[in-house]
PAMI-488441 format. One record per residue (C-alpha): x, z, y. Coordinates in nm, 2 decimals. Each point is the difference from the previous one (the first is absolute). Layout:
# residues N
<atom xx="X" zz="Z" yy="Y"/>
...
//
This chain:
# residues 250
<atom xx="1.12" zz="-1.25" yy="-1.56"/>
<atom xx="-0.08" zz="-0.13" yy="0.33"/>
<atom xx="0.22" zz="-0.18" yy="0.26"/>
<atom xx="0.18" zz="0.17" yy="0.26"/>
<atom xx="-0.15" zz="0.08" yy="0.34"/>
<atom xx="0.25" zz="-0.12" yy="0.24"/>
<atom xx="-0.20" zz="0.12" yy="0.31"/>
<atom xx="0.08" zz="0.38" yy="-0.08"/>
<atom xx="0.31" zz="0.21" yy="0.00"/>
<atom xx="0.14" zz="0.02" yy="-0.36"/>
<atom xx="0.07" zz="0.35" yy="-0.11"/>
<atom xx="0.40" zz="0.10" yy="-0.04"/>
<atom xx="0.12" zz="0.18" yy="-0.30"/>
<atom xx="0.35" zz="0.15" yy="0.06"/>
<atom xx="0.27" zz="0.10" yy="-0.24"/>
<atom xx="0.32" zz="0.20" yy="0.07"/>
<atom xx="0.18" zz="-0.22" yy="-0.29"/>
<atom xx="-0.12" zz="-0.26" yy="-0.23"/>
<atom xx="0.16" zz="-0.25" yy="-0.24"/>
<atom xx="-0.18" zz="-0.31" yy="0.19"/>
<atom xx="-0.31" zz="-0.01" yy="0.22"/>
<atom xx="-0.09" zz="-0.33" yy="-0.19"/>
<atom xx="0.06" zz="0.17" yy="-0.34"/>
<atom xx="-0.27" zz="0.26" yy="0.12"/>
<atom xx="-0.23" zz="-0.27" yy="0.11"/>
<atom xx="0.03" zz="-0.14" yy="-0.34"/>
<atom xx="-0.06" zz="0.33" yy="-0.17"/>
<atom xx="-0.31" zz="0.07" yy="0.21"/>
<atom xx="-0.15" zz="-0.36" yy="-0.04"/>
<atom xx="0.06" zz="0.01" yy="-0.38"/>
<atom xx="-0.20" zz="0.33" yy="0.00"/>
<atom xx="-0.29" zz="-0.15" yy="0.19"/>
<atom xx="0.08" zz="0.12" yy="0.38"/>
<atom xx="0.06" zz="-0.33" yy="0.19"/>
<atom xx="-0.04" zz="0.14" yy="0.33"/>
<atom xx="0.02" zz="-0.11" yy="0.28"/>
<atom xx="0.29" zz="0.24" yy="0.11"/>
<atom xx="0.34" zz="0.04" yy="0.11"/>
<atom xx="0.27" zz="0.16" yy="-0.23"/>
<atom xx="0.28" zz="0.09" yy="0.21"/>
<atom xx="0.34" zz="0.24" yy="-0.10"/>
<atom xx="0.27" zz="0.17" yy="0.19"/>
<atom xx="0.22" zz="-0.14" yy="-0.28"/>
<atom xx="0.01" zz="-0.24" yy="-0.31"/>
<atom xx="0.21" zz="0.07" yy="-0.29"/>
<atom xx="-0.07" zz="-0.37" yy="-0.17"/>
<atom xx="-0.10" zz="-0.21" yy="0.32"/>
<atom xx="0.02" zz="-0.35" yy="-0.10"/>
<atom xx="-0.07" zz="-0.34" yy="0.18"/>
<atom xx="-0.04" zz="-0.33" yy="-0.10"/>
<atom xx="0.18" zz="-0.16" yy="-0.33"/>
<atom xx="0.05" zz="0.37" yy="-0.12"/>
<atom xx="0.26" zz="0.09" yy="0.27"/>
<atom xx="0.05" zz="0.36" yy="0.08"/>
<atom xx="-0.11" zz="0.10" yy="0.33"/>
<atom xx="0.17" zz="0.26" yy="0.18"/>
<atom xx="-0.22" zz="0.29" yy="0.14"/>
<atom xx="0.17" zz="0.22" yy="0.25"/>
<atom xx="-0.23" zz="0.26" yy="0.17"/>
<atom xx="-0.11" zz="-0.12" yy="0.33"/>
<atom xx="-0.11" zz="-0.35" yy="-0.11"/>
<atom xx="-0.34" zz="-0.11" yy="-0.10"/>
<atom xx="-0.10" zz="-0.03" yy="-0.36"/>
<atom xx="-0.35" zz="-0.07" yy="-0.01"/>
<atom xx="-0.26" zz="-0.19" yy="-0.23"/>
<atom xx="-0.33" zz="-0.11" yy="0.07"/>
<atom xx="-0.22" zz="0.02" yy="-0.31"/>
<atom xx="-0.30" zz="-0.19" yy="0.04"/>
<atom xx="-0.29" zz="-0.20" yy="-0.20"/>
<atom xx="0.08" zz="-0.35" yy="0.11"/>
<atom xx="-0.32" zz="-0.24" yy="0.08"/>
<atom xx="0.15" zz="-0.33" yy="-0.08"/>
<atom xx="0.12" zz="-0.18" yy="-0.33"/>
<atom xx="0.33" zz="0.09" yy="-0.14"/>
<atom xx="0.14" zz="-0.35" yy="0.10"/>
<atom xx="-0.04" zz="0.11" yy="0.37"/>
<atom xx="0.14" zz="0.35" yy="-0.02"/>
<atom xx="0.36" zz="-0.13" yy="0.04"/>
<atom xx="-0.08" zz="-0.12" yy="0.34"/>
<atom xx="-0.07" zz="0.36" yy="0.12"/>
<atom xx="0.41" zz="0.02" yy="0.01"/>
<atom xx="0.00" zz="-0.21" yy="0.30"/>
<atom xx="-0.27" zz="0.21" yy="0.17"/>
<atom xx="0.20" zz="0.32" yy="-0.10"/>
<atom xx="0.31" zz="-0.15" yy="0.19"/>
<atom xx="-0.21" zz="-0.07" yy="0.28"/>
<atom xx="-0.14" zz="0.35" yy="0.01"/>
<atom xx="0.34" zz="0.16" yy="0.01"/>
<atom xx="0.09" zz="-0.18" yy="0.31"/>
<atom xx="-0.35" zz="0.09" yy="0.15"/>
<atom xx="0.06" zz="0.37" yy="-0.09"/>
<atom xx="0.33" zz="0.03" yy="0.15"/>
<atom xx="-0.12" zz="-0.19" yy="0.32"/>
<atom xx="-0.30" zz="0.24" yy="0.02"/>
<atom xx="0.25" zz="0.30" yy="-0.03"/>
<atom xx="0.19" zz="-0.11" yy="0.28"/>
<atom xx="0.28" zz="-0.18" yy="-0.14"/>
<atom xx="0.13" zz="-0.33" yy="0.14"/>
<atom xx="-0.07" zz="-0.25" yy="-0.27"/>
<atom xx="0.08" zz="-0.32" yy="0.21"/>
<atom xx="0.29" zz="-0.08" yy="-0.25"/>
<atom xx="-0.15" zz="0.09" yy="-0.32"/>
<atom xx="-0.07" zz="-0.28" yy="-0.26"/>
<atom xx="-0.14" zz="-0.04" yy="-0.35"/>
<atom xx="0.21" zz="-0.13" yy="-0.29"/>
<atom xx="-0.19" zz="-0.16" yy="-0.26"/>
<atom xx="-0.19" zz="0.14" yy="-0.17"/>
<atom xx="-0.01" zz="0.37" yy="0.08"/>
<atom xx="0.29" zz="0.11" yy="0.21"/>
<atom xx="0.03" zz="0.11" yy="0.35"/>
<atom xx="0.30" zz="-0.08" yy="0.17"/>
<atom xx="0.18" zz="0.12" yy="0.32"/>
<atom xx="0.25" zz="-0.26" yy="0.09"/>
<atom xx="0.18" zz="-0.07" yy="-0.36"/>
<atom xx="-0.05" zz="0.37" yy="-0.12"/>
<atom xx="-0.29" zz="0.11" yy="-0.22"/>
<atom xx="-0.25" zz="0.25" yy="0.17"/>
<atom xx="-0.28" zz="0.01" yy="-0.23"/>
<atom xx="-0.11" zz="-0.11" yy="-0.38"/>
<atom xx="-0.33" zz="-0.05" yy="-0.14"/>
<atom xx="-0.11" zz="0.01" yy="-0.36"/>
<atom xx="-0.33" zz="-0.14" yy="-0.10"/>
<atom xx="-0.13" zz="0.12" yy="-0.36"/>
<atom xx="-0.35" zz="-0.08" yy="-0.13"/>
<atom xx="-0.18" zz="0.08" yy="-0.33"/>
<atom xx="-0.35" zz="0.04" yy="-0.14"/>
<atom xx="-0.21" zz="0.29" yy="-0.08"/>
<atom xx="-0.36" zz="-0.06" yy="-0.16"/>
<atom xx="0.04" zz="-0.37" yy="0.10"/>
<atom xx="0.06" zz="0.05" yy="0.36"/>
<atom xx="0.32" zz="-0.05" yy="0.19"/>
<atom xx="0.21" zz="0.27" yy="0.15"/>
<atom xx="0.31" zz="-0.03" yy="0.22"/>
<atom xx="0.30" zz="0.20" yy="0.09"/>
<atom xx="0.20" zz="-0.08" yy="0.33"/>
<atom xx="0.28" zz="0.18" yy="0.03"/>
<atom xx="0.21" zz="-0.01" yy="0.31"/>
<atom xx="0.33" zz="0.15" yy="0.05"/>
<atom xx="0.09" zz="0.01" yy="0.37"/>
<atom xx="0.33" zz="0.12" yy="0.12"/>
<atom xx="-0.13" zz="0.23" yy="0.28"/>
<atom xx="0.28" zz="0.24" yy="0.08"/>
<atom xx="0.31" zz="-0.15" yy="-0.19"/>
<atom xx="0.13" zz="-0.30" yy="-0.14"/>
<atom xx="0.12" zz="0.04" yy="-0.38"/>
<atom xx="0.34" zz="-0.11" yy="-0.07"/>
<atom xx="-0.07" zz="-0.33" yy="-0.22"/>
<atom xx="0.32" zz="-0.16" yy="-0.12"/>
<atom xx="-0.01" zz="-0.36" yy="0.09"/>
<atom xx="-0.35" zz="0.02" yy="0.19"/>
<atom xx="-0.01" zz="0.12" yy="0.35"/>
<atom xx="-0.27" zz="0.24" yy="0.10"/>
<atom xx="-0.16" zz="0.10" yy="0.30"/>
<atom xx="-0.23" zz="0.30" yy="0.10"/>
<atom xx="-0.27" zz="0.05" yy="0.28"/>
<atom xx="0.19" zz="0.31" yy="0.16"/>
<atom xx="0.27" zz="-0.27" yy="0.13"/>
<atom xx="-0.24" zz="-0.23" yy="0.14"/>
<atom xx="-0.15" zz="0.05" yy="0.37"/>
<atom xx="-0.28" zz="0.25" yy="0.00"/>
<atom xx="0.07" zz="0.11" yy="-0.35"/>
<atom xx="0.20" zz="0.31" yy="0.06"/>
<atom xx="-0.20" zz="0.32" yy="-0.10"/>
<atom xx="-0.27" zz="-0.22" yy="-0.20"/>
<atom xx="-0.09" zz="0.18" yy="-0.33"/>
<atom xx="-0.09" zz="-0.12" yy="-0.32"/>
<atom xx="-0.36" zz="0.16" yy="0.03"/>
<atom xx="-0.08" zz="-0.14" yy="0.34"/>
<atom xx="0.11" zz="-0.36" yy="-0.13"/>
<atom xx="-0.24" zz="0.04" yy="-0.29"/>
<atom xx="-0.29" zz="0.10" yy="0.23"/>
<atom xx="0.08" zz="-0.34" yy="0.17"/>
<atom xx="0.05" zz="-0.21" yy="-0.32"/>
<atom xx="-0.34" zz="0.15" yy="-0.13"/>
<atom xx="-0.19" zz="-0.18" yy="0.29"/>
<atom xx="0.25" zz="-0.31" yy="0.01"/>
<atom xx="-0.05" zz="-0.07" yy="-0.39"/>
<atom xx="-0.36" zz="0.05" yy="-0.02"/>
<atom xx="-0.05" zz="-0.21" yy="0.29"/>
<atom xx="0.23" zz="-0.30" yy="-0.15"/>
<atom xx="-0.17" zz="0.05" yy="-0.33"/>
<atom xx="-0.34" zz="-0.05" yy="0.16"/>
<atom xx="0.10" zz="-0.32" yy="0.16"/>
<atom xx="0.16" zz="-0.13" yy="-0.31"/>
<atom xx="-0.29" zz="0.07" yy="-0.22"/>
<atom xx="-0.27" zz="-0.10" yy="0.24"/>
<atom xx="0.16" zz="-0.31" yy="0.17"/>
<atom xx="0.20" zz="-0.13" yy="-0.25"/>
<atom xx="0.40" zz="-0.05" yy="-0.04"/>
<atom xx="0.03" zz="-0.26" yy="0.32"/>
<atom xx="-0.01" zz="0.25" yy="0.27"/>
<atom xx="0.25" zz="0.22" yy="-0.17"/>
<atom xx="0.19" zz="-0.29" yy="-0.09"/>
<atom xx="0.03" zz="-0.10" yy="0.37"/>
<atom xx="0.10" zz="0.36" yy="0.10"/>
<atom xx="0.27" zz="0.02" yy="-0.24"/>
<atom xx="0.15" zz="-0.34" yy="0.08"/>
<atom xx="0.03" zz="0.14" yy="0.37"/>
<atom xx="0.22" zz="0.29" yy="-0.14"/>
<atom xx="0.19" zz="-0.19" yy="-0.28"/>
<atom xx="0.34" zz="0.04" yy="-0.04"/>
<atom xx="0.24" zz="-0.31" yy="-0.09"/>
<atom xx="-0.29" zz="-0.25" yy="0.06"/>
<atom xx="0.19" zz="-0.34" yy="0.07"/>
<atom xx="0.30" zz="0.14" yy="-0.14"/>
<atom xx="0.19" zz="-0.09" yy="-0.28"/>
<atom xx="-0.07" zz="0.22" yy="-0.32"/>
<atom xx="0.06" zz="0.05" yy="-0.36"/>
<atom xx="-0.23" zz="0.15" yy="-0.26"/>
<atom xx="0.05" zz="0.09" yy="-0.37"/>
<atom xx="-0.34" zz="-0.05" yy="-0.16"/>
<atom xx="-0.05" zz="0.00" yy="-0.37"/>
<atom xx="0.02" zz="-0.37" yy="-0.02"/>
<atom xx="0.35" zz="-0.02" yy="0.14"/>
<atom xx="0.17" zz="-0.01" yy="0.36"/>
<atom xx="-0.16" zz="-0.14" yy="0.26"/>
<atom xx="0.18" zz="-0.09" yy="0.36"/>
<atom xx="-0.16" zz="-0.13" yy="0.31"/>
<atom xx="-0.17" zz="0.03" yy="0.34"/>
<atom xx="-0.27" zz="0.27" yy="0.03"/>
<atom xx="-0.31" zz="-0.21" yy="0.14"/>
<atom xx="-0.28" zz="0.25" yy="-0.05"/>
<atom xx="-0.23" zz="0.18" yy="-0.20"/>
<atom xx="-0.27" zz="-0.13" yy="-0.24"/>
<atom xx="-0.36" zz="0.07" yy="-0.01"/>
<atom xx="0.08" zz="0.19" yy="-0.31"/>
<atom xx="0.29" zz="0.20" yy="0.15"/>
<atom xx="0.24" zz="-0.23" yy="-0.15"/>
<atom xx="0.33" zz="-0.08" yy="0.20"/>
<atom xx="0.04" zz="-0.35" yy="0.09"/>
<atom xx="0.35" zz="-0.15" yy="-0.03"/>
<atom xx="0.12" zz="-0.33" yy="0.10"/>
<atom xx="0.28" zz="-0.09" yy="-0.21"/>
<atom xx="0.29" zz="-0.23" yy="0.08"/>
<atom xx="-0.15" zz="-0.33" yy="-0.12"/>
<atom xx="-0.30" zz="0.06" yy="0.23"/>
<atom xx="-0.25" zz="0.11" yy="-0.28"/>
<atom xx="-0.21" zz="0.31" yy="0.02"/>
<atom xx="-0.03" zz="0.29" yy="-0.22"/>
<atom xx="-0.20" zz="0.32" yy="0.00"/>
<atom xx="0.17" zz="0.29" yy="-0.15"/>
<atom xx="-0.24" zz="0.28" yy="-0.12"/>
<atom xx="0.28" zz="0.25" yy="-0.10"/>
<atom xx="0.32" zz="0.09" yy="0.05"/>
<atom xx="0.26" zz="0.16" yy="0.21"/>
<atom xx="0.08" zz="-0.19" yy="0.35"/>
<atom xx="0.35" zz="0.03" yy="0.17"/>
<atom xx="0.11" zz="-0.17" yy="0.31"/>
<atom xx="0.29" zz="-0.26" yy="-0.01"/>
<atom xx="0.23" zz="-0.03" yy="0.30"/>
//
């Protein structure tokens, strides 16, 4: 297994219907095929997001997974979710969408205002001692699924997004994600971190998280060198949260 080449277009494998593009990536990796390639489907029957949540997959939206041999250690692979979120915004902008109001919710959602536009699921594994990555993208292109209690948005409802197809967005995403990964792996996390913070949702706002260690409430102050969310608590102490679900308060 050799590291993915970020300078060349990755081939696209298309399915009319599949259970999940991330599951297909896992199957391929475990059989020895680690790409790089894109796996995309018109429809998913068992799409999923973070924490095992179901991902609604109506036709017209983008469901795609980049499968690649990842050239960095496993501990650094999670940082690719920040590159992926930025790549979605880069791709939408390149496709002609007005992305001025798009923001990134820690760690891996793209928002249009308060509404979820895209979700990202990064999964990794090893094959013959080397790391592979499946970077799954679910982007609401043509429609915004009805999700109880969670506002959603789609690119078609944004300026410049009318008529944009999932296929055209994937072409732009291939360019954008490869460029973002090249920057992350070649230059380290600092530059990606700076770009992510420039688009961060809730920065400076009061937030709540539910990590495994218990509820955390405070002001979102930034992003750590390891991708952890930096929260200032009411007593002035600062804590770093590395996993959990974030929500805005007030």
